[in-house]
RODO-2510 file (C-alpha; in nm, 4 decimals, decimal comma):
residues 570
     n   res          X          Y          Z
     1     m    12,7631    12,3517     8,6916
     2     d    12,3731    12,3754     8,6699
     3     r    12,1322    12,2900     8,4389
     4     v    11,9697    12,5639     8,2133
     5     k    11,6923    12,7475     8,4425
     6     t    11,3396    12,6789     8,3520
     7     s    11,0206    12,8392     8,4309
     8     r    10,9203    12,9167     8,7898
     9     l    10,7682    12,6270     8,9649
    10     t    10,6032    12,5659     9,3201
    11     g    10,8019    12,3940     9,5719
    12     a    10,5570    12,0683     9,5083
    13     e    10,6470    12,0737     9,1362
    14     i    11,0277    12,1005     9,2233
    15     v    10,9914    11,7896     9,4380
    16     v    10,8395    11,5828     9,1629
    17     r    11,0920    11,7424     8,9056
    18     c    11,3887    11,6578     9,1301
    19     l    11,2605    11,2950     9,1577
    20     q    11,2269    11,2590     8,7860
    21     e    11,5677    11,3709     8,7308
    22     e    11,7191    11,1210     8,9827
    23     g    11,5132    10,8559     8,7731
    24     v    11,2959    10,7551     9,0700
    25     e    11,0622    10,4966     8,9358
    26     y    10,8426    10,4362     9,2651
    27     v    10,7574    10,6669     9,5870
    28     f    10,5722    10,4673     9,8546
    29     g    10,3631    10,6761    10,0749
    30     y    10,0468    10,7834    10,2362
    31     p     9,8759    11,1409    10,1937
    32     g     9,8072    11,3904    10,4504
    33     g     9,7597    11,7616    10,4964
    34     a    10,1283    11,8667    10,4921
    35     v    10,2032    11,6965    10,1607
    36     l     9,8944    11,7382     9,9584
    37     f    10,0678    12,0182     9,7159
    38     i    10,3096    11,7212     9,6507
    39     y    10,0516    11,4580     9,5866
    40     d     9,8617    11,7032     9,3599
    41     e    10,1826    11,7352     9,1373
    42     l    10,2295    11,3492     9,1575
    43     f     9,8784    11,3125     9,0157
    44     k     9,9579    11,5404     8,6990
    45     q    10,2455    11,3227     8,5749
    46     d    10,3059    10,9652     8,5068
    47     k    10,6984    10,9263     8,5217
    48     v    10,7074    10,8577     8,8963
    49     r    10,4532    10,6213     9,0073
    50     h    10,3250    10,6359     9,3534
    51     v    10,2478    10,3346     9,5797
    52     l     9,9851    10,4036     9,8205
    53     v    10,0641    10,1792    10,1382
    54     r     9,8339    10,1440    10,4152
    55     h    10,0609    10,2491    10,7056
    56     e    10,3787    10,4654    10,6786
    57     q    10,5883    10,2001    10,8503
    58     g    10,4929     9,9704    10,5459
    59     a    10,5945    10,2712    10,3081
    60     a    10,9475    10,2804    10,4761
    61     h    10,9795     9,9101    10,4726
    62     a    10,8620     9,8972    10,1043
    63     a    11,1149    10,1561     9,9940
    64     d    11,3828     9,9625    10,1943
    65     g    11,3131     9,6117    10,0134
    66     y    11,3021     9,8097     9,7015
    67     s    11,6328     9,9548     9,7584
    68     r    11,7888     9,6279     9,9062
    69     s    11,7036     9,4221     9,6040
    70     s    11,7731     9,6757     9,3149
    71     n    12,0646     9,8987     9,4231
    72     k    11,8641    10,1957     9,3595
    73     v    11,7347    10,4424     9,6167
    74     g    11,4220    10,3732     9,8089
    75     v    11,1935    10,6824     9,8270
    76     c    10,9007    10,7397    10,0690
    77     l    10,6553    11,0252    10,1126
    78     v    10,4603    11,0971    10,4666
    79     t    10,2996    11,3649    10,6177
    80     s    10,3830    11,5604    10,9293
    81     g    10,3221    11,4492    11,2930
    82     p    10,1967    11,0874    11,2934
    83     g    10,3084    11,0339    10,9314
    84     v    10,6634    11,0902    11,0297
    85     t    10,6539    10,8867    11,3638
    86     n    10,4799    10,6073    11,2024
    87     a    10,7661    10,5905    10,9701
    88     v    11,0301    10,6137    11,2239
    89     t    11,0763    10,2279    11,2778
    90     g    11,1185    10,1767    10,8951
    91     i    11,3808    10,4494    10,8977
    92     a    11,5795    10,3061    11,1806
    93     t    11,5582     9,9751    11,0277
    94     a    11,7260    10,1098    10,7249
    95     y    11,9862    10,2912    10,9139
    96     m    12,1000     9,9996    11,1092
    97     d    12,1549     9,8066    10,7881
    98     s    12,2942    10,0928    10,5863
    99     i    12,0357    10,1154    10,3165
   100     p    12,0165    10,4225    10,0860
   101     m    11,6833    10,5778    10,1290
   102     v    11,5239    10,9227    10,0845
   103     v    11,2469    10,9997    10,3178
   104     l    11,0251    11,3178    10,2295
   105     t    10,8432    11,4356    10,5295
   106     g    10,5762    11,6986    10,5557
   107     q    10,5936    11,9741    10,8079
   108     v    10,3440    12,2541    10,9048
   109     p    10,4101    12,5834    10,7723
   110     t    10,7057    12,7653    10,8730
   111     h    10,5410    13,0284    11,0574
   112     a    10,3771    12,7547    11,2782
   113     i    10,6810    12,5434    11,3638
   114     g    10,7321    12,5365    11,7373
   115     l    10,3675    12,6652    11,8190
   116     d    10,2216    12,2906    11,8734
   117     a    10,0350    12,3258    11,5506
   118     f     9,7985    12,0582    11,4318
   119     q    10,0105    11,7456    11,3460
   120     e    10,3430    11,9183    11,4268
   121     c    10,6301    11,7074    11,5671
   122     d    11,0032    11,7852    11,5263
   123     a    11,0922    11,5143    11,2456
   124     v    11,4535    11,6353    11,2467
   125     g    11,5024    11,5969    11,6193
   126     i    11,3200    11,2641    11,6276
   127     t    11,4889    11,1230    11,3360
   128     r    11,8425    11,2752    11,4213
   129     p    11,9894    10,9372    11,5883
   130     i    11,8466    10,7130    11,2789
   131     v    11,9395    10,8804    10,9814
   132     k    12,2866    10,9415    10,7959
   133     h    12,1553    11,3010    10,7617
   134     n    11,8468    11,5060    10,7806
   135     m    11,7543    11,8571    10,6858
   136     l    11,4628    12,0912    10,7427
   137     v    11,4158    12,2947    10,4284
   138     k    11,2771    12,6360    10,5224
   139     d    11,3032    12,8369    10,1856
   140     v    11,1886    12,6984     9,8435
   141     k    11,5103    12,8310     9,6866
   142     d    11,7056    12,5522     9,8698
   143     l    11,4613    12,2671     9,7910
   144     a    11,6438    12,1573     9,4744
   145     s    11,9755    12,1537     9,6126
   146     a    11,8764    11,9819     9,9116
   147     i    11,7163    11,6945     9,7193
   148     k    12,0224    11,6616     9,5129
   149     k    12,2445    11,6677     9,8493
   150     a    11,9920    11,3924     9,9940
   151     f    12,0438    11,1402     9,6777
   152     h    12,4149    11,2120     9,7141
   153     i    12,4555    11,1624    10,0709
   154     a    12,2233    10,8329    10,0761
   155     t    12,4175    10,6632     9,8136
   156     t    12,7825    10,7427     9,8687
   157     g    13,0300    10,6215    10,1323
   158     r    12,8404    10,4054    10,3773
   159     p    12,4901    10,4367    10,2554
   160     g    12,1825    10,5232    10,4655
   161     p    11,8693    10,6961    10,4976
   162     v    11,8309    11,0867    10,4691
   163     v    11,5307    11,2736    10,5901
   164     l    11,4321    11,5930    10,4176
   165     d    11,1375    11,7786    10,6295
   166     i    10,9492    12,0271    10,4019
   167     p    10,6989    12,2885    10,5596
   168     k    10,3846    12,2981    10,3546
   169     d    10,4177    12,6745    10,2764
   170     v    10,7663    12,5774    10,0957
   171     t    10,5710    12,3369     9,8645
   172     a    10,3142    12,6069     9,7902
   173     a    10,6163    12,8817     9,7254
   174     v    10,7311    12,9567     9,3829
   175     t    11,1030    13,0108     9,2603
   176     e    11,3203    12,9362     8,9524
   177     f    11,3999    12,5825     8,9012
   178     h    11,7540    12,4427     8,8211
   179     y    11,8715    12,1000     8,9351
   180     p    12,2636    12,0838     9,0210
   181     d    12,4448    11,8336     8,8025
   182     s    12,6709    11,7327     9,0891
   183     v    12,7055    11,8044     9,4516
   184     s    13,0268    11,9516     9,6285
   185     m    13,0509    11,9307    10,0042
   186     r    13,3558    12,0420    10,1806
   187     s    13,2662    11,8514    10,5032
   188     y    13,1752    11,5249    10,3214
   189     n    13,4139    11,3597    10,1075
   190     p    13,4138    10,9669    10,1605
   191     v    13,7570    10,7843    10,0849
   192     r    13,7438    10,5363     9,7966
   193     k    14,0949    10,3976     9,7267
   194     g    14,2384    10,2127     9,9925
   195     h    14,5909    10,2866    10,1431
   196     a    14,8520    10,1339     9,9293
   197     g    15,0910    10,0694    10,2162
   198     q    14,8131     9,9092    10,4141
   199     i    14,7172     9,6893    10,1268
   200     k    15,0450     9,5615    10,0919
   201     k    15,0647     9,4637    10,4626
   202     a    14,7413     9,2904    10,4050
   203     v    14,9088     9,0945    10,1459
   204     q    15,1827     8,9786    10,3359
   205     l    14,9752     8,8439    10,6072
   206     l    14,7416     8,6627    10,3595
   207     r    15,0639     8,4844    10,2020
   208     e    15,1975     8,3768    10,5244
   209     a    14,8410     8,2459    10,6661
   210     e    14,8225     7,8935    10,7765
   211     r    14,4767     7,8878    10,9179
   212     p    14,3190     8,1859    10,7150
   213     m    13,9469     8,2814    10,7039
   214     v    13,7432     8,5297    10,5087
   215     y    13,4617     8,7027    10,6966
   216     t    13,2116     8,9113    10,5038
   217     g    12,9181     9,1328    10,5793
   218     g    12,6464     9,3423    10,4051
   219     g    12,9133     9,5907    10,2859
   220     v    13,0033     9,3111    10,0203
   221     v    12,6486     9,3198     9,9098
   222     l    12,5725     9,6823     9,9346
   223     s    12,8962     9,7917     9,7456
   224     n    12,8180     9,5406     9,4695
   225     a    13,1653     9,3621     9,5428
   226     a    13,0285     9,0119     9,5061
   227     p    13,2240     8,9235     9,1851
   228     q    13,5561     9,0695     9,3452
   229     l    13,4922     8,8680     9,6486
   230     r    13,4402     8,5504     9,4506
   231     e    13,7426     8,6106     9,2219
   232     l    13,9769     8,6796     9,5426
   233     v    13,8455     8,3609     9,7630
   234     k    13,8774     8,1277     9,4515
   235     l    14,2268     8,2667     9,3776
   236     l    14,3330     8,2159     9,7523
   237     g    14,1590     7,8775     9,8101
   238     f    14,0408     8,0189    10,1825
   239     p    13,7412     7,9446    10,3482
   240     c    13,4629     8,2001    10,3536
   241     t    13,1789     8,3034    10,5636
   242     n    12,8906     8,5482    10,5139
   243     t    12,7000     8,7180    10,8034
   244     l    12,3170     8,7381    10,8073
   245     m    12,3563     9,0616    10,5955
   246     g    12,6115     8,9350    10,3616
   247     l    12,4420     8,6070    10,2497
   248     g    12,4820     8,5649     9,8853
   249     g    12,7814     8,7751     9,8816
   250     y    12,9628     8,4372     9,8204
   251     p    12,7774     8,1513     9,6760
   252     g    12,6160     7,9362     9,9426
   253     t    12,6661     7,6281     9,7619
   254     d    13,0296     7,6538     9,7097
   255     p    13,2545     7,4199     9,8804
   256     q    13,4711     7,7043    10,0349
   257     f    13,1595     7,8449    10,1939
   258     l    13,1364     7,7539    10,5598
   259     g    12,7910     7,8940    10,6238
   260     m    12,6677     8,1750    10,8391
   261     p    12,8680     8,2604    11,1647
   262     g    12,7343     8,3839    11,4905
   263     m    12,4679     8,3210    11,7390
   264     h    12,2918     8,0768    11,5018
   265     g    12,5567     8,0292    11,2851
   266     t    12,7111     7,6934    11,1676
   267     y    12,9667     7,4973    11,4018
   268     e    13,2314     7,5038    11,1525
   269     a    13,1864     7,8728    11,0622
   270     n    13,2320     7,9576    11,4289
   271     m    13,5057     7,7219    11,4890
   272     a    13,6980     7,8510    11,2016
   273     m    13,6477     8,2072    11,2969
   274     q    13,7749     8,1551    11,6591
   275     h    14,0808     7,9264    11,5545
   276     c    14,2131     8,1092    11,2302
   277     d    14,5592     8,2709    11,2389
   278     v    14,4569     8,5468    10,9998
   279     l    14,1166     8,6917    10,9537
   280     l    14,0105     8,8974    10,6505
   281     a    13,6935     9,0896    10,7404
   282     i    13,5207     9,2598    10,4496
   283     g    13,2374     9,4923    10,4915
   284     a    13,1474     9,3511    10,8358
   285     r    13,1196     9,5197    11,1866
   286     f    13,2150     9,2399    11,4262
   287     d    12,8671     9,2597    11,5422
   288     d    12,7644     9,1236    11,9027
   289     r    12,5332     8,8677    11,7224
   290     v    12,8348     8,7258    11,5140
   291     i    13,1509     8,7152    11,7512
   292     g    12,9537     8,7175    12,0869
   293     n    13,1640     8,8003    12,3792
   294     p    13,4509     9,0365    12,2651
   295     a    13,6908     8,9223    12,5409
   296     h    13,6417     8,5480    12,4360
   297     f    13,6906     8,6330    12,0792
   298     a    14,0283     8,8053    12,1676
   299     q    14,1426     8,4803    12,3686
   300     n    14,3325     8,3367    12,0522
   301     p    14,5839     8,5364    11,9013
   302     r    14,5046     8,6113    11,5347
   303     k    14,6147     8,8909    11,2760
   304     i    14,3027     9,0833    11,1538
   305     i    14,2736     9,2652    10,8497
   306     h    13,9448     9,4870    10,8232
   307     i    13,8257     9,6348    10,4958
   308     d    13,5329     9,8957    10,5308
   309     i    13,4231    10,2193    10,3704
   310     d    13,3326    10,3632    10,6938
   311     p    13,6342    10,4316    10,9328
   312     s    13,4149    10,4408    11,2464
   313     s    13,3375    10,0764    11,1959
   314     i    13,7096     9,9661    11,2122
   315     s    13,8459     9,8820    11,5601
   316     k    13,5127     9,9774    11,7017
   317     r    13,4538     9,6467    11,9016
   318     v    13,7578     9,4365    11,8137
   319     k    14,1067     9,5741    11,7474
   320     v    14,2388     9,5174    11,4131
   321     d    14,5957     9,4872    11,2911
   322     v    14,5704     9,6207    10,9322
   323     p    14,2793     9,8678    10,8827
   324     i    14,1987     9,9535    10,5320
   325     v    13,9393    10,2304    10,4656
   326     g    13,8035    10,2318    10,1238
   327     n    13,5398    10,1451     9,8603
   328     i    13,5418     9,7357     9,8646
   329     p    13,5339     9,6704     9,5088
   330     d    13,8382     9,8791     9,4635
   331     v    14,0207     9,7510     9,7566
   332     l    13,9545     9,3706     9,6673
   333     e    14,0851     9,4476     9,2841
   334     d    14,3967     9,5941     9,4387
   335     l    14,4445     9,2825     9,6544
   336     h    14,3736     9,0639     9,3872
   337     k    14,6339     9,2060     9,1483
   338     l    14,9142     9,1870     9,4096
   339     l    14,8153     8,8267     9,4997
   340     q    14,8039     8,6953     9,1495
   341     g    15,0936     8,4707     9,0552
   342     a    15,1887     8,4068     9,4424
   343     p    15,2451     8,0503     9,5634
   344     k    14,9369     7,8884     9,6946
   345     n    14,9231     7,8652    10,0787
   346     d    14,9508     7,5000    10,2090
   347     l    14,5995     7,4756    10,3703
   348     q    14,5564     7,1025    10,3639
   349     a    14,5727     7,0483    10,7649
   350     w    14,3378     7,3594    10,7925
   351     w    14,0716     7,2102    10,5503
   352     k    14,1158     6,8814    10,7191
   353     q    14,0239     7,0501    11,0545
   354     i    13,7304     7,2239    10,8909
   355     d    13,5771     6,9130    10,7598
   356     e    13,6005     6,7507    11,0917
   357     w    13,3907     7,0368    11,2348
   358     r    13,1396     7,0051    10,9309
   359     a    13,1080     6,6463    11,0015
   360     k    12,9115     6,7538    11,3243
   361     d    12,6210     6,8122    11,0741
   362     c    12,5064     7,1074    11,3119
   363     l    12,2070     7,1840    11,1228
   364     r    12,0373     6,8416    11,1335
   365     y    11,6950     6,7787    11,2615
   366     d    11,4194     6,4960    11,2727
   367     r    11,3169     6,4309    10,9150
   368     n    11,0981     6,1645    11,0097
   369     s    10,8704     6,3750    11,2127
   370     k    10,4797     6,3387    11,1834
   371     i    10,4684     6,7128    11,2497
   372     i    10,5720     6,9723    10,9906
   373     k    10,9365     7,0886    11,1061
   374     p    11,0033     7,4358    10,9898
   375     q    11,3583     7,3464    10,8596
   376     f    11,1820     7,1073    10,6318
   377     v    10,9539     7,3878    10,4796
   378     l    11,2470     7,5817    10,4010
   379     e    11,4355     7,3196    10,2441
   380     k    11,1482     7,2504    10,0065
   381     l    11,1306     7,6201     9,9479
   382     y    11,4724     7,6320     9,8225
   383     e    11,3852     7,3064     9,5959
   384     v    11,0754     7,4406     9,4605
   385     t    11,2359     7,7937     9,3765
   386     k    11,5458     7,6302     9,2627
   387     g    11,7324     7,8671     9,4914
   388     e    11,6417     8,1673     9,2402
   389     a    11,3784     8,3576     9,4475
   390     f    11,4153     8,6720     9,6274
   391     v    11,3170     8,5853    10,0055
   392     t    11,2275     8,8556    10,2332
   393     s    11,1740     8,7622    10,6149
   394     d    11,0570     8,8861    10,9276
   395     v    11,2418     8,8499    11,2594
   396     g    11,2468     8,5517    11,4713
   397     q    11,3135     8,1623    11,4479
   398     h    11,1939     8,1743    11,0823
   399     q    11,4521     8,4263    10,9671
   400     m    11,7221     8,2172    11,1128
   401     w    11,5971     7,8797    10,9567
   402     a    11,5609     8,0628    10,6362
   403     a    11,9211     8,2005    10,6538
   404     q    12,0447     7,8292    10,7519
   405     f    11,8601     7,6376    10,4913
   406     y    11,8044     7,8497    10,1628
   407     k    12,1295     7,8644     9,9849
   408     f    12,1575     8,2017     9,8269
   409     n    12,4188     8,2074     9,5563
   410     q    12,3497     8,5790     9,4355
   411     p    12,3713     8,9005     9,6316
   412     r    12,0602     9,1065     9,7012
   413     r    11,8245     8,8053     9,6987
   414     w    11,8127     8,7902    10,0933
   415     i    11,6061     9,0800    10,2355
   416     n    11,5830     9,0872    10,5779
   417     s    11,6070     9,3373    10,8874
   418     g    11,9555     9,2469    11,0557
   419     g    12,0495     9,5371    11,2718
   420     l    11,7117     9,6366    11,4248
   421     g    11,5471     9,2970    11,3943
   422     t    11,2129     9,4538    11,2942
   423     m    10,9161     9,2403    11,3058
   424     g    10,6765     9,3468    11,0478
   425     f    10,9359     9,4017    10,7979
   426     g    10,8830     9,1142    10,5650
   427     l    10,5489     9,1924    10,4051
   428     p    10,6215     9,5509    10,2714
   429     a    10,9644     9,4883    10,2020
   430     a    10,8417     9,1985     9,9867
   431     m    10,6285     9,4504     9,7921
   432     g    10,9285     9,6928     9,7407
   433     v    11,1222     9,3830     9,5924
   434     q    10,8516     9,2608     9,3751
   435     l    10,7922     9,6071     9,2200
   436     a    11,1788     9,6530     9,1802
   437     n    11,1940     9,3188     9,0031
   438     p    10,8655     9,2551     8,8123
   439     g    10,8135     8,9120     8,7136
   440     a    11,0465     8,7718     8,9749
   441     t    10,9641     8,5085     9,2134
   442     v    10,9429     8,6654     9,5696
   443     a    10,8680     8,4604     9,8801
   444     c    10,8056     8,6360    10,2265
   445     v    10,9002     8,3846    10,4997
   446     t    10,7288     8,4968    10,8207
   447     g    10,5737     8,3744    11,1348
   448     e    10,2257     8,4164    11,2958
   449     s    10,3564     8,6840    11,5209
   450     s    10,5454     8,8898    11,2760
   451     i    10,2913     8,8926    10,9789
   452     q    10,0388     9,0615    11,2038
   453     m    10,2321     9,3579    11,2602
   454     c    10,1910     9,4854    10,9004
   455     l     9,9311     9,2694    10,8053
   456     q     9,7243     9,5747    10,6595
   457     e     9,9541     9,5822    10,3671
   458     l     9,7715     9,2687    10,2016
   459     s     9,5596     9,5279    10,0918
   460     t     9,8432     9,7249     9,9072
   461     c     9,9333     9,3829     9,7555
   462     k     9,5822     9,3526     9,6228
   463     q     9,5552     9,6902     9,4710
   464     y     9,8710     9,6685     9,2806
   465     r     9,8556     9,2970     9,2027
   466     l    10,1612     9,1974     9,3563
   467     p    10,2039     8,8019     9,3485
   468     i    10,4002     8,7534     9,6623
   469     k    10,3980     8,4005     9,8243
   470     i    10,3752     8,4240    10,1927
   471     v    10,5272     8,1189    10,3800
   472     n    10,3876     8,1473    10,7340
   473     l    10,5607     7,9095    10,9672
   474     n    10,2861     7,9110    11,2377
   475     n    10,4044     7,7459    11,5625
   476     r    10,1627     7,9528    11,7598
   477     y    10,4238     8,1130    11,9656
   478     m    10,6471     8,3977    11,9440
   479     g    10,9055     8,1272    11,8552
   480     m    11,2467     8,2960    11,9565
   481     v    11,0792     8,4660    12,2597
   482     r    10,9651     8,1265    12,3680
   483     q    11,2992     7,9468    12,2973
   484     w    11,4892     8,1937    12,5080
   485     q    11,2303     8,1346    12,7916
   486     e    11,2785     7,7755    12,7589
   487     f    11,6675     7,7990    12,7886
   488     f    11,7222     8,0760    13,0347
   489     h    11,3810     8,1542    13,2171
   490     g    11,2765     7,8041    13,3501
   491     n    11,0163     7,7402    13,0885
   492     r    10,7973     8,0508    13,2034
   493     y    10,6484     8,1131    12,8716
   494     s    10,5494     8,4696    12,9870
   495     e    10,3070     8,6347    12,7201
   496     s    10,4767     8,4290    12,4439
   497     y    10,1784     8,2089    12,3500
   498     m     9,9548     8,3520    12,0784
   499     n     9,5976     8,2114    12,1976
   500     a     9,3766     8,4298    11,9952
   501     l     9,5116     8,3699    11,6468
   502     p     9,3134     8,4577    11,3350
   503     d     9,2132     8,2031    11,0575
   504     f     9,4838     8,3205    10,8274
   505     v     9,3084     8,1305    10,5252
   506     k     8,9852     8,3494    10,5790
   507     l     9,2078     8,6509    10,6674
   508     a     9,3962     8,6323    10,3229
   509     e     9,0594     8,5561    10,1420
   510     g     8,9057     8,8649    10,3176
   511     y     9,1815     9,0715    10,1397
   512     g     9,1060     8,9170     9,8030
   513     h     9,3931     8,6720     9,7998
   514     r     9,4117     8,2874     9,8168
   515     g     9,4974     8,1113    10,1755
   516     v     9,6092     7,7562    10,2045
   517     l     9,6315     7,5646    10,5231
   518     i     9,9113     7,2900    10,5478
   519     e     9,9204     7,0646    10,8510
   520     k    10,1002     6,7415    10,7293
   521     p    10,4569     6,7065    10,6167
   522     a    10,3371     6,5167    10,2950
   523     d    10,1449     6,8336    10,1824
   524     v    10,4457     7,0807    10,2206
   525     e    10,6028     7,0372     9,8737
   526     p    10,2756     6,9894     9,6907
   527     a    10,1250     7,3140     9,8210
   528     l    10,4507     7,4904     9,7487
   529     r    10,4670     7,3989     9,4075
   530     e    10,0864     7,4744     9,3466
   531     a    10,1588     7,8291     9,4900
   532     f    10,4548     7,9233     9,3048
   533     a    10,3119     7,7723     8,9659
   534     s    10,0639     8,0676     9,0247
   535     k    10,2337     8,3787     8,8836
   536     k     9,9594     8,6346     8,9135
   537     e     9,8257     8,5956     9,2482
   538     l     9,9516     8,6457     9,6347
   539     v     9,9250     8,3095     9,8064
   540     f     9,9036     8,2868    10,1827
   541     l    10,0557     7,9453    10,2760
   542     d     9,9964     7,8770    10,6545
   543     f    10,2226     7,5977    10,7642
   544     i    10,1231     7,4618    11,1337
   545     t    10,4710     7,3766    11,2342
   546     d    10,6120     7,1870    11,5390
   547     q    10,5650     7,4256    11,8714
   548     t    10,8830     7,2858    12,0340
   549     e    11,1304     7,3425    11,7468
   550     n    11,4279     7,5501    11,8282
   551     v    11,7020     7,6964    11,6217
   552     y    12,0593     7,5427    11,6837
   553     p    12,3296     7,5901    11,6840
   554     m    12,2821     7,8814    11,9542
   555     i    12,5270     8,0872    12,1400
   556     p    12,3677     8,2266    12,4497
   557     g    12,4066     8,5975    12,5332
   558     g    12,7461     8,6866    12,6668
   559     k    12,9192     8,3631    12,5529
   560     g    13,1841     8,3186    12,3020
   561     m    13,1809     8,1799    11,9486
   562     t    13,2849     7,8375    12,0625
   563     e    13,0442     7,8126    12,3394
   564     m    12,7590     7,6966    12,1248
   565     i    12,4662     7,4822    12,2280
   566     l    12,3918     7,2011    11,9815
   567     s    12,0984     7,0139    11,9474
   568     e    12,2334     6,6712    12,0829
   569     e    12,3497     6,8523    12,3970
   570     l    11,9927     6,9002    12,5362
***
């Protein structure tokens, strides 16, 4: 049933009215010719606030960070041609991590499409492989329903970005406006309830397990299933691991938590994953960075239960025994009901084995170094913020150290590009996080290479008074590239050394912020405390760290989960 018809509106007015109907707080964007009618309508109202970024990639990342930290839809608005292509990296980042976004792209007038008009590109064709859905709206009469569909598709089932390509003449055309109350799409009906028979099979396997393991991913966070996961893990008494995307889904300080699995996961998490007899996988996709070589993973016989909203993710890389397609909170509640009152599994021998693996202390590092160790900075960041900050990161060594040493007890506090691995993500994502959570403590953990990818957004931070704290782990190298070159390329550091770095303190000051240079371990904690005590300004903390430090443990490419390189082995 549709809302009561109102007066005739232009397409641009319809876009803004639809955003208002969806409760959109912020649109991240950059104006251009094809979207000027929409910008004119944004100017005339104050319900939907526009945030002017300095590059369209920043708009997409900011909308992404806003969404990840708030469970709301991120919205960005870009013009045609280079506006769309600049946003592509941000759209792909959101797609790989299943983040609900609606991206409004301008297009040349409908009569000019296909004629190589000024600033024309095929937005639908370019973005087709990196979106959940996209649409070119050729008739203003279809605009409101297209926007309603975009928000519905972005947020239901496995979430993801949706692109709406809107020609300029459609934003100028006039029609009657009515916004649909609901959407019915014959070809799109995601399953929510898990199959009862499959759930009973899963319960039987879980009750019989002697070496069980719970392996969870970003799906737990995205579906807001953290409360149900915690209840189930506590009921069962099983060990639990969260992937990079799932950190915070289960409390990082809980004794049953074994740390992150995978390429740079903990020894105990990887060994438990490999040697368990029943693996309960929840909202995870057996990613190559988690299980390594599938053939190695399959060497040990185990029963695998896999819960996911997306049927295409099940048995995609690893064959599973009990597939359960459904909304994770619903499935976990069903499991909990059937498991309540059941006798506890005897896991004493299993926990003894896990404690022996834990005794390896795989994350240890030299705490007596006279050079700042990056791990030390992260430990102090955790202490100073009491583990309560929203932490965004870029991609590289600093990302892995943040995942290892900052203990996330809540979901949606750890914001990073997992699937695409996008350098430049951290700062614009932090802007979205700060706007979604006003008054919250937001830290962007980055490196001297990553931060320069979207450094221009320091200007946006100044305009909107965003008091983000930037923790720059500056080792004067593309750190992860250098690590791989050291291990696998005979120490040939081809193009990984940054020998023309800016003075980050002066650079921050040039944008109107405060910059601090930290070169001694003794100065790390005081600098962090002073920065985070400053609630109203952005502080850029440039930590000069050990150039030779590597991330351990590490699973080399093509190797299996138990074939980790540990620090003492080198």
